[in-house]
C-alpha positions in Angstrom: 5.7 -10.8 20.7 6.9 -9.2 17.1 4.8 -9.0 14.1 5.0 -12.2 12.1 5.0 -12.0 8.4 3.8 -14.6 6.0 6.3 -15.9 3.4 5.5 -16.8 0.1 6.7 -17.8 -3.1 6.5 -16.2 -6.4 2.9 -17.9 -7.3 1.8 -16.9 -3.6 1.8 -20.2 -1.9 2.6 -19.7 1.8 6.1 -21.0 2.4 6.5 -20.4 6.6 6.8 -17.0 8.5 9.1 -14.7 9.9 9.3 -11.6 12.4 9.0 -8.4 10.2 12.2 -6.8 11.0 14.1 -10.0 10.2 12.1 -10.6 7.1 13.3 -7.2 5.8 16.9 -7.4 6.9 17.0 -10.6 5.0 15.0 -9.9 1.9 12.7 -12.5 2.5 9.6 -12.6 -0.3 6.3 -11.9 1.9 2.5 -11.3 1.4 1.4 -7.7 1.4 -1.3 -5.8 0.0 -2.2 -2.0 -1.2 -5.3 -0.4 -1.3 -6.2 2.3 -3.5 -9.3 4.7 -3.0 -10.6 6.7 -5.1 -13.8 9.2 -4.8 -15.6 8.9 -8.0 -15.0 11.8 -9.2 -11.9 11.2 -10.9 -9.5 11.8 -7.4 -7.4 9.5 -5.5 -6.7 9.4 -1.8 -3.1 9.6 -1.0 -1.4 9.7 2.3 2.0 11.0 2.9 3.6 8.4 5.2 4.8 9.3 9.0 8.2 10.3 8.9 9.2 7.7 11.8 8.1 4.7 9.6 10.8 2.2 9.3 11.2 2.8 5.8 9.6 5.1 3.3 8.9 8.0 5.6 8.0 11.3 4.4 7.0 9.8 1.2 3.3 9.9 -0.7 1.8 6.6 -1.1 -1.6 4.9 -1.3 -4.4 5.1 1.0 -3.1 1.9 3.2 -0.8 -0.9 2.9 0.2 -3.5 5.5 0.5 -7.1 6.0 -2.0 -9.6 7.0 -1.5 -11.7 10.4 -0.8 -15.0 10.4 -4.4 -16.9 9.7 -6.0 -13.8 8.6 -7.1 -13.4 4.9 -6.0 -10.9 2.9 -9.0 -8.9 2.4 -10.0 -9.4 6.1 -6.8 -7.2 6.9 -7.1 -4.7 4.2 -10.7 -3.5 5.9 -8.9 -3.6 9.5 -6.0 -1.5 8.1 -8.3 1.1 6.3 -10.2 1.7 9.7 -7.1 1.2 11.6 -5.4 3.5 9.1 -7.4 6.0 7.5 -10.7 5.8 10.1 -13.0 4.4 7.4 -13.8 1.4 5.4 -15.6 0.4 2.3 -15.9 -2.3 -0.2 -12.8 -3.2 -2.2 -12.1 -5.8 -5.1 -8.7 -6.8 -6.1 -7.7 -6.2 -9.8 -4.1 -7.4 -9.9 -1.3 -8.4 -7.6 2.6 -8.1 -8.7 6.0 -8.7 -7.0 8.3 -6.0 -6.4 12.0 -5.6 -4.2 13.0 -2.7 -3.0 16.4 -1.9 -1.1 16.7 1.2 1.2 19.2 3.3 2.2 18.8 2.2 5.9 19.7 -1.6 4.4 16.5 -2.8 4.9 14.8 -4.3 1.8 10.6 -4.8 0.7 10.2 -7.7 -1.3 6.8 -8.1 -1.2 4.3 -10.4 -3.1 1.6 -7.4 -3.3 -2.0 -7.3 -3.6 -3.6 -4.6 -4.7 -7.1 -3.7 -3.9 -9.4 -0.6 -5.1 -12.2 1.0 -3.6 -14.5 3.7 -3.9 -15.4 6.2 -0.7 -16.2 9.6 -0.6 -16.5 10.3 3.1 -14.9 11.5 5.8 -11.1 10.4 6.4 -9.7 10.5 9.7 -6.0 9.3 9.3 -4.1 7.6 12.2 -1.2 10.2 12.8 1.2 7.5 13.2 0.8 5.9 10.0 0.1 9.3 8.0 1.2 12.8 8.3 -1.2 14.1 5.8 -3.7 12.8 3.0 -5.1 14.5 -0.1 -7.6 13.9 -2.9 -5.8 14.1 -6.1 -6.9 14.7 -9.2 -5.7 11.5 -11.3 -4.3 13.9 -14.4 -2.4 16.0 -11.5 -1.5 12.8 -9.9 0.1 11.3 -13.5 1.9 14.7 -13.5 3.5 14.5 -10.2 4.2 10.7 -10.6 6.1 11.6 -13.9 8.1 14.9 -12.8 8.7 14.3 -9.0 9.0 10.3 -8.8 11.3 10.6 -5.5 8.2 12.1 -3.5 6.1 8.6 -3.7 7.0 4.9 -2.7 8.6 2.8 -5.1 5.5 0.2 -5.0 3.2 3.4 -5.7 5.4 4.2 -8.6 4.6 0.7 -10.0 0.8 0.1 -9.0 -0.4 3.8 -9.5 -0.3 3.7 -13.6 -2.3 0.4 -13.5 -4.3 1.8 -10.9 -5.2 5.0 -12.7 -5.6 3.2 -16.1 -8.1 0.6 -14.7 -10.1 3.6 -13.3 -10.2 5.0 -16.5 -11.7 2.5 -17.9 -14.3 2.2 -15.7 -15.3 5.6 -16.3 
């Protein structure tokens, strides 16, 4: 059975479900999450998406992102995907969410109600090669510079969320 996504309205109320590819072909708003991990030392973990991903392959993004399964709480999905994608788990909190829409060259569209989660971790990272071709810990200032001068190297949702996450992290320091 193909993966089913949770369709939502602009207030994140569940209004149905649809198969993943169909959802992206029809630009249907669906629930998603993006997990940002920092090490407590002023660095953020980012991943380069596997080149074979259905969109945004080879671009840099946050530690992990995905969709909750039908009947799964978003925070439960976050912990499941951290383990599946990065080989670790850690406590997270949800500081904000946002809606974005991006049309890709292959005709697919991401139209997501994206819940942003933030966690702190400084242990071993074991990325799943099917998800990420590489990972790196980037100092906040360097990341801001890369976002400003090389936005084409990053996923669309990361360009939206990362500046806000960096602002939160700096306020917490």
